[in-house]
VOMAR-331609 format. One record per residue: residue in three letters; x, y, z of N, C-alpha, C in turn; residue number from 1. Coordinates in nm, 2 decimals. Layout:
<nodes>
<node rest="Ala" n_c1="X" n_c2="Y" n_c3="Z" ca_c1="X" ca_c2="Y" ca_c3="Z" c_c1="X" c_c2="Y" c_c3="Z" nr="NUM"/>
...
</nodes>
This chain:
<nodes>
<node rest="Met" n_c1="0.08" n_c2="-0.12" n_c3="0.00" ca_c1="0.00" ca_c2="0.00" ca_c3="0.00" c_c1="0.09" c_c2="0.12" c_c3="0.00" nr="1"/>
<node rest="Arg" n_c1="0.06" n_c2="0.21" n_c3="-0.09" ca_c1="0.14" ca_c2="0.33" ca_c3="-0.10" c_c1="0.05" c_c2="0.45" c_c3="-0.08" nr="2"/>
<node rest="Ser" n_c1="0.11" n_c2="0.55" n_c3="0.00" ca_c1="0.03" ca_c2="0.67" ca_c3="0.02" c_c1="0.09" c_c2="0.78" c_c3="-0.07" nr="3"/>
<node rest="Glu" n_c1="0.00" n_c2="0.85" n_c3="-0.13" ca_c1="0.04" ca_c2="0.96" ca_c3="-0.22" c_c1="-0.02" c_c2="1.09" c_c3="-0.17" nr="4"/>
<node rest="Ser" n_c1="0.06" n_c2="1.19" n_c3="-0.17" ca_c1="0.00" ca_c2="1.32" ca_c3="-0.13" c_c1="-0.05" c_c2="1.40" c_c3="-0.25" nr="5"/>
<node rest="Ala" n_c1="-0.15" n_c2="1.47" n_c3="-0.23" ca_c1="-0.21" ca_c2="1.55" ca_c3="-0.34" c_c1="-0.13" c_c2="1.68" c_c3="-0.36" nr="6"/>
<node rest="Val" n_c1="-0.10" n_c2="1.71" n_c3="-0.48" ca_c1="-0.02" ca_c2="1.83" ca_c3="-0.51" c_c1="-0.10" c_c2="1.91" c_c3="-0.61" nr="7"/>
<node rest="Leu" n_c1="-0.12" n_c2="2.04" n_c3="-0.57" ca_c1="-0.19" ca_c2="2.12" ca_c3="-0.66" c_c1="-0.09" c_c2="2.17" c_c3="-0.77" nr="8"/>
<node rest="Ser" n_c1="-0.13" n_c2="2.17" n_c3="-0.89" ca_c1="-0.04" ca_c2="2.22" ca_c3="-0.99" c_c1="-0.10" c_c2="2.35" c_c3="-1.05" nr="9"/>
<node rest="Gly" n_c1="-0.01" n_c2="2.42" n_c3="-1.11" ca_c1="-0.06" ca_c2="2.55" ca_c3="-1.17" c_c1="-0.05" c_c2="2.67" c_c3="-1.08" nr="10"/>
<node rest="Gly" n_c1="0.01" n_c2="2.65" n_c3="-0.96" ca_c1="0.02" ca_c2="2.76" ca_c3="-0.87" c_c1="0.12" c_c2="2.86" c_c3="-0.91" nr="11"/>
<node rest="Val" n_c1="0.11" n_c2="2.98" n_c3="-0.87" ca_c1="0.20" ca_c2="3.09" ca_c3="-0.90" c_c1="0.32" c_c2="3.09" c_c3="-0.80" nr="12"/>
<node rest="Gln" n_c1="0.44" n_c2="3.09" n_c3="-0.85" ca_c1="0.55" ca_c2="3.09" ca_c3="-0.76" c_c1="0.60" c_c2="3.23" c_c3="-0.74" nr="13"/>
<node rest="Ala" n_c1="0.63" n_c2="3.27" n_c3="-0.62" ca_c1="0.68" ca_c2="3.40" ca_c3="-0.59" c_c1="0.83" c_c2="3.41" c_c3="-0.62" nr="14"/>
<node rest="Glu" n_c1="0.88" n_c2="3.52" n_c3="-0.67" ca_c1="1.02" ca_c2="3.53" ca_c3="-0.69" c_c1="1.09" c_c2="3.54" c_c3="-0.55" nr="15"/>
<node rest="Pro" n_c1="1.20" n_c2="3.48" n_c3="-0.54" ca_c1="1.27" ca_c2="3.47" ca_c3="-0.41" c_c1="1.32" c_c2="3.61" c_c3="-0.35" nr="16"/>
<node rest="Gly" n_c1="1.35" n_c2="3.70" n_c3="-0.44" ca_c1="1.40" ca_c2="3.83" ca_c3="-0.39" c_c1="1.30" c_c2="3.94" c_c3="-0.36" nr="17"/>
<node rest="Met" n_c1="1.18" n_c2="3.91" n_c3="-0.39" ca_c1="1.08" ca_c2="4.02" ca_c3="-0.38" c_c1="0.98" c_c2="3.99" c_c3="-0.27" nr="18"/>
<node rest="Arg" n_c1="1.02" n_c2="3.93" n_c3="-0.16" ca_c1="0.92" ca_c2="3.89" ca_c3="-0.06" c_c1="0.92" c_c2="4.00" c_c3="0.05" nr="19"/>
<node rest="Val" n_c1="0.80" n_c2="4.04" n_c3="0.08" ca_c1="0.77" ca_c2="4.14" ca_c3="0.19" c_c1="0.68" c_c2="4.07" c_c3="0.29" nr="20"/>
<node rest="Tyr" n_c1="0.72" n_c2="4.07" n_c3="0.41" ca_c1="0.64" ca_c2="4.01" ca_c3="0.51" c_c1="0.52" c_c2="4.09" c_c3="0.55" nr="21"/>
<node rest="Asn" n_c1="0.41" n_c2="4.03" n_c3="0.59" ca_c1="0.29" ca_c2="4.10" ca_c3="0.62" c_c1="0.31" c_c2="4.20" c_c3="0.73" nr="22"/>
<node rest="Gln" n_c1="0.38" n_c2="4.17" n_c3="0.83" ca_c1="0.40" ca_c2="4.27" ca_c3="0.94" c_c1="0.48" c_c2="4.39" c_c3="0.89" nr="23"/>
<node rest="Lys" n_c1="0.57" n_c2="4.37" n_c3="0.81" ca_c1="0.65" ca_c2="4.48" ca_c3="0.76" c_c1="0.57" c_c2="4.57" c_c3="0.66" nr="24"/>
<node rest="Leu" n_c1="0.49" n_c2="4.51" n_c3="0.58" ca_c1="0.40" ca_c2="4.58" ca_c3="0.49" c_c1="0.29" c_c2="4.65" c_c3="0.57" nr="25"/>
<node rest="Gly" n_c1="0.24" n_c2="4.59" n_c3="0.67" ca_c1="0.14" ca_c2="4.65" ca_c3="0.75" c_c1="0.19" c_c2="4.77" c_c3="0.83" nr="26"/>
<node rest="Met" n_c1="0.32" n_c2="4.76" n_c3="0.88" ca_c1="0.38" ca_c2="4.88" ca_c3="0.94" c_c1="0.40" c_c2="4.99" c_c3="0.85" nr="27"/>
<node rest="Trp" n_c1="0.44" n_c2="4.97" n_c3="0.73" ca_c1="0.46" ca_c2="5.07" ca_c3="0.63" c_c1="0.33" c_c2="5.14" c_c3="0.59" nr="28"/>
<node rest="Val" n_c1="0.23" n_c2="5.06" n_c3="0.58" ca_c1="0.09" ca_c2="5.12" ca_c3="0.54" c_c1="0.05" c_c2="5.20" c_c3="0.66" nr="29"/>
<node rest="Phe" n_c1="0.07" n_c2="5.16" n_c3="0.78" ca_c1="0.03" ca_c2="5.24" ca_c3="0.90" c_c1="0.10" c_c2="5.37" c_c3="0.91" nr="30"/>
<node rest="Leu" n_c1="0.24" n_c2="5.36" n_c3="0.89" ca_c1="0.32" ca_c2="5.48" ca_c3="0.89" c_c1="0.27" c_c2="5.58" c_c3="0.78" nr="31"/>
<node rest="Ala" n_c1="0.25" n_c2="5.53" n_c3="0.66" ca_c1="0.20" ca_c2="5.62" ca_c3="0.55" c_c1="0.07" c_c2="5.68" c_c3="0.58" nr="32"/>
<node rest="Ser" n_c1="-0.02" n_c2="5.61" n_c3="0.64" ca_c1="-0.15" ca_c2="5.66" ca_c3="0.68" c_c1="-0.14" c_c2="5.77" c_c3="0.79" nr="33"/>
<node rest="Glu" n_c1="-0.05" n_c2="5.75" n_c3="0.88" ca_c1="-0.03" ca_c2="5.85" ca_c3="0.99" c_c1="0.03" c_c2="5.98" c_c3="0.93" nr="34"/>
<node rest="Val" n_c1="0.13" n_c2="5.96" n_c3="0.84" ca_c1="0.19" ca_c2="6.08" ca_c3="0.78" c_c1="0.08" c_c2="6.16" c_c3="0.70" nr="35"/>
<node rest="Met" n_c1="-0.01" n_c2="6.09" n_c3="0.62" ca_c1="-0.11" ca_c2="6.16" ca_c3="0.55" c_c1="-0.21" c_c2="6.22" c_c3="0.64" nr="36"/>
<node rest="Phe" n_c1="-0.24" n_c2="6.16" n_c3="0.75" ca_c1="-0.34" ca_c2="6.21" ca_c3="0.85" c_c1="-0.29" c_c2="6.34" c_c3="0.91" nr="37"/>
<node rest="Phe" n_c1="-0.17" n_c2="6.34" n_c3="0.96" ca_c1="-0.11" ca_c2="6.46" ca_c3="1.03" c_c1="-0.08" c_c2="6.57" c_c3="0.93" nr="38"/>
<node rest="Thr" n_c1="-0.04" n_c2="6.53" n_c3="0.81" ca_c1="-0.02" ca_c2="6.63" ca_c3="0.71" c_c1="-0.15" c_c2="6.70" c_c3="0.68" nr="39"/>
<node rest="Ser" n_c1="-0.26" n_c2="6.63" n_c3="0.67" ca_c1="-0.38" ca_c2="6.70" ca_c3="0.64" c_c1="-0.43" c_c2="6.78" c_c3="0.76" nr="40"/>
<node rest="Leu" n_c1="-0.40" n_c2="6.74" n_c3="0.88" ca_c1="-0.44" ca_c2="6.82" ca_c3="0.99" c_c1="-0.36" c_c2="6.95" c_c3="1.00" nr="41"/>
<node rest="Ile" n_c1="-0.23" n_c2="6.94" n_c3="0.98" ca_c1="-0.15" ca_c2="7.06" ca_c3="0.98" c_c1="-0.18" c_c2="7.15" c_c3="0.86" nr="42"/>
<node rest="Gly" n_c1="-0.21" n_c2="7.09" n_c3="0.74" ca_c1="-0.24" ca_c2="7.17" ca_c3="0.63" c_c1="-0.38" c_c2="7.25" c_c3="0.65" nr="43"/>
<node rest="Ala" n_c1="-0.47" n_c2="7.18" n_c3="0.71" ca_c1="-0.60" ca_c2="7.24" ca_c3="0.74" c_c1="-0.59" c_c2="7.36" c_c3="0.84" nr="44"/>
<node rest="Tyr" n_c1="-0.50" n_c2="7.33" n_c3="0.94" ca_c1="-0.48" ca_c2="7.44" ca_c3="1.03" c_c1="-0.41" c_c2="7.56" c_c3="0.97" nr="45"/>
<node rest="Ile" n_c1="-0.32" n_c2="7.54" n_c3="0.88" ca_c1="-0.25" ca_c2="7.65" ca_c3="0.81" c_c1="-0.35" c_c2="7.73" c_c3="0.72" nr="46"/>
<node rest="Ile" n_c1="-0.43" n_c2="7.65" n_c3="0.65" ca_c1="-0.52" ca_c2="7.72" ca_c3="0.56" c_c1="-0.63" c_c2="7.80" c_c3="0.64" nr="47"/>
<node rest="Leu" n_c1="-0.68" n_c2="7.74" n_c3="0.75" ca_c1="-0.78" ca_c2="7.81" ca_c3="0.82" c_c1="-0.72" c_c2="7.93" c_c3="0.90" nr="48"/>
<node rest="Arg" n_c1="-0.60" n_c2="7.91" n_c3="0.95" ca_c1="-0.53" ca_c2="8.01" ca_c3="1.03" c_c1="-0.50" c_c2="8.14" c_c3="0.95" nr="49"/>
<node rest="Phe" n_c1="-0.45" n_c2="8.12" n_c3="0.83" ca_c1="-0.41" ca_c2="8.23" ca_c3="0.75" c_c1="-0.52" c_c2="8.28" c_c3="0.66" nr="50"/>
<node rest="Gly" n_c1="-0.63" n_c2="8.21" n_c3="0.65" ca_c1="-0.74" ca_c2="8.25" ca_c3="0.57" c_c1="-0.85" c_c2="8.33" c_c3="0.66" nr="51"/>
<node rest="Ala" n_c1="-0.84" n_c2="8.32" n_c3="0.79" ca_c1="-0.93" ca_c2="8.38" ca_c3="0.87" c_c1="-0.90" c_c2="8.53" c_c3="0.89" nr="52"/>
<node rest="Gly" n_c1="-1.01" n_c2="8.61" n_c3="0.91" ca_c1="-0.99" ca_c2="8.75" ca_c3="0.93" c_c1="-0.95" c_c2="8.78" c_c3="1.08" nr="53"/>
<node rest="Glu" n_c1="-0.97" n_c2="8.90" n_c3="1.11" ca_c1="-0.94" ca_c2="8.94" ca_c3="1.25" c_c1="-1.06" c_c2="8.90" c_c3="1.34" nr="54"/>
<node rest="Trp" n_c1="-1.03" n_c2="8.82" n_c3="1.45" ca_c1="-1.14" ca_c2="8.77" ca_c3="1.53" c_c1="-1.17" c_c2="8.85" c_c3="1.65" nr="55"/>
<node rest="Ala" n_c1="-1.08" n_c2="8.93" n_c3="1.70" ca_c1="-1.11" ca_c2="9.01" ca_c3="1.81" c_c1="-1.16" c_c2="9.15" c_c3="1.77" nr="56"/>
<node rest="Leu" n_c1="-1.26" n_c2="9.19" n_c3="1.84" ca_c1="-1.32" ca_c2="9.32" ca_c3="1.81" c_c1="-1.22" c_c2="9.43" c_c3="1.84" nr="57"/>
<node rest="Pro" n_c1="-1.20" n_c2="9.53" n_c3="1.76" ca_c1="-1.10" ca_c2="9.63" ca_c3="1.78" c_c1="-1.11" c_c2="9.71" c_c3="1.91" nr="58"/>
<node rest="Gly" n_c1="-1.23" n_c2="9.74" n_c3="1.96" ca_c1="-1.24" ca_c2="9.83" ca_c3="2.07" c_c1="-1.24" c_c2="9.76" c_c3="2.21" nr="59"/>
<node rest="Ile" n_c1="-1.25" n_c2="9.63" n_c3="2.21" ca_c1="-1.27" ca_c2="9.56" ca_c3="2.34" c_c1="-1.14" c_c2="9.49" c_c3="2.38" nr="60"/>
<node rest="Pro" n_c1="-1.08" n_c2="9.51" n_c3="2.49" ca_c1="-0.96" ca_c2="9.44" ca_c3="2.54" c_c1="-1.00" c_c2="9.29" c_c3="2.57" nr="61"/>
<node rest="Leu" n_c1="-0.91" n_c2="9.20" n_c3="2.55" ca_c1="-0.94" ca_c2="9.06" ca_c3="2.57" c_c1="-0.94" c_c2="9.02" c_c3="2.72" nr="62"/>
<node rest="Glu" n_c1="-0.87" n_c2="9.10" n_c3="2.80" ca_c1="-0.86" ca_c2="9.06" ca_c3="2.94" c_c1="-0.99" c_c2="9.08" c_c3="3.02" nr="63"/>
<node rest="Glu" n_c1="-1.08" n_c2="9.17" n_c3="2.98" ca_c1="-1.20" ca_c2="9.20" ca_c3="3.05" c_c1="-1.29" c_c2="9.08" c_c3="3.07" nr="64"/>
<node rest="Gly" n_c1="-1.32" n_c2="9.00" n_c3="2.97" ca_c1="-1.41" ca_c2="8.89" ca_c3="2.98" c_c1="-1.37" c_c2="8.76" c_c3="3.04" nr="65"/>
<node rest="Gly" n_c1="-1.24" n_c2="8.73" n_c3="3.03" ca_c1="-1.19" ca_c2="8.60" ca_c3="3.07" c_c1="-1.12" c_c2="8.59" c_c3="3.19" nr="66"/>
<node rest="Ser" n_c1="-1.07" n_c2="8.70" n_c3="3.25" ca_c1="-0.98" ca_c2="8.69" ca_c3="3.37" c_c1="-1.04" c_c2="8.63" c_c3="3.49" nr="67"/>
<node rest="Pro" n_c1="-1.16" n_c2="8.67" n_c3="3.54" ca_c1="-1.22" ca_c2="8.62" ca_c3="3.66" c_c1="-1.25" c_c2="8.47" c_c3="3.64" nr="68"/>
<node rest="Leu" n_c1="-1.30" n_c2="8.43" n_c3="3.53" ca_c1="-1.34" ca_c2="8.29" ca_c3="3.50" c_c1="-1.22" c_c2="8.20" c_c3="3.50" nr="69"/>
<node rest="Ala" n_c1="-1.11" n_c2="8.25" n_c3="3.44" ca_c1="-0.99" ca_c2="8.17" ca_c3="3.44" c_c1="-0.93" c_c2="8.14" c_c3="3.58" nr="70"/>
<node rest="Ile" n_c1="-0.94" n_c2="8.24" n_c3="3.67" ca_c1="-0.89" ca_c2="8.22" ca_c3="3.80" c_c1="-0.98" c_c2="8.12" c_c3="3.88" nr="71"/>
<node rest="Gln" n_c1="-1.11" n_c2="8.12" n_c3="3.86" ca_c1="-1.20" ca_c2="8.03" ca_c3="3.93" c_c1="-1.18" c_c2="7.89" c_c3="3.87" nr="72"/>
<node rest="Ile" n_c1="-1.17" n_c2="7.87" n_c3="3.75" ca_c1="-1.15" ca_c2="7.74" ca_c3="3.69" c_c1="-1.01" c_c2="7.68" c_c3="3.73" nr="73"/>
<node rest="Thr" n_c1="-0.91" n_c2="7.77" n_c3="3.74" ca_c1="-0.78" ca_c2="7.72" ca_c3="3.78" c_c1="-0.79" c_c2="7.68" c_c3="3.93" nr="74"/>
<node rest="Ala" n_c1="-0.86" n_c2="7.75" n_c3="4.01" ca_c1="-0.87" ca_c2="7.72" ca_c3="4.15" c_c1="-0.95" c_c2="7.59" c_c3="4.17" nr="75"/>
<node rest="Ala" n_c1="-1.05" n_c2="7.57" n_c3="4.09" ca_c1="-1.13" ca_c2="7.45" ca_c3="4.10" c_c1="-1.05" c_c2="7.33" c_c3="4.06" nr="76"/>
<node rest="Asn" n_c1="-0.97" n_c2="7.34" n_c3="3.95" ca_c1="-0.89" ca_c2="7.23" ca_c3="3.91" c_c1="-0.78" c_c2="7.19" c_c3="4.00" nr="77"/>
<node rest="Thr" n_c1="-0.74" n_c2="7.28" n_c3="4.09" ca_c1="-0.64" ca_c2="7.25" ca_c3="4.19" c_c1="-0.69" c_c2="7.15" c_c3="4.29" nr="78"/>
<node rest="Phe" n_c1="-0.82" n_c2="7.15" n_c3="4.32" ca_c1="-0.87" ca_c2="7.06" ca_c3="4.42" c_c1="-0.94" c_c2="6.94" c_c3="4.36" nr="79"/>
<node rest="Leu" n_c1="-0.95" n_c2="6.93" n_c3="4.24" ca_c1="-1.01" ca_c2="6.81" ca_c3="4.18" c_c1="-0.92" c_c2="6.71" c_c3="4.15" nr="80"/>
</nodes>
């Protein structure tokens, strides 16, 4: 009695020098996606920052509205 193993024929053989492992390819794809993501965030910031007009009203100083609130929030965060 002889046992024979089934062999599939017609398969595509990969070239020995062109092999990229799944982990390495996955890491490169992840790094490329992170670069594209942060580039788009920084680009959107630059476009919105330099495209916006003057946001503070010319006659009102900025310190009047926010200074008491900032001190209270800072004091509350000290104890939390």
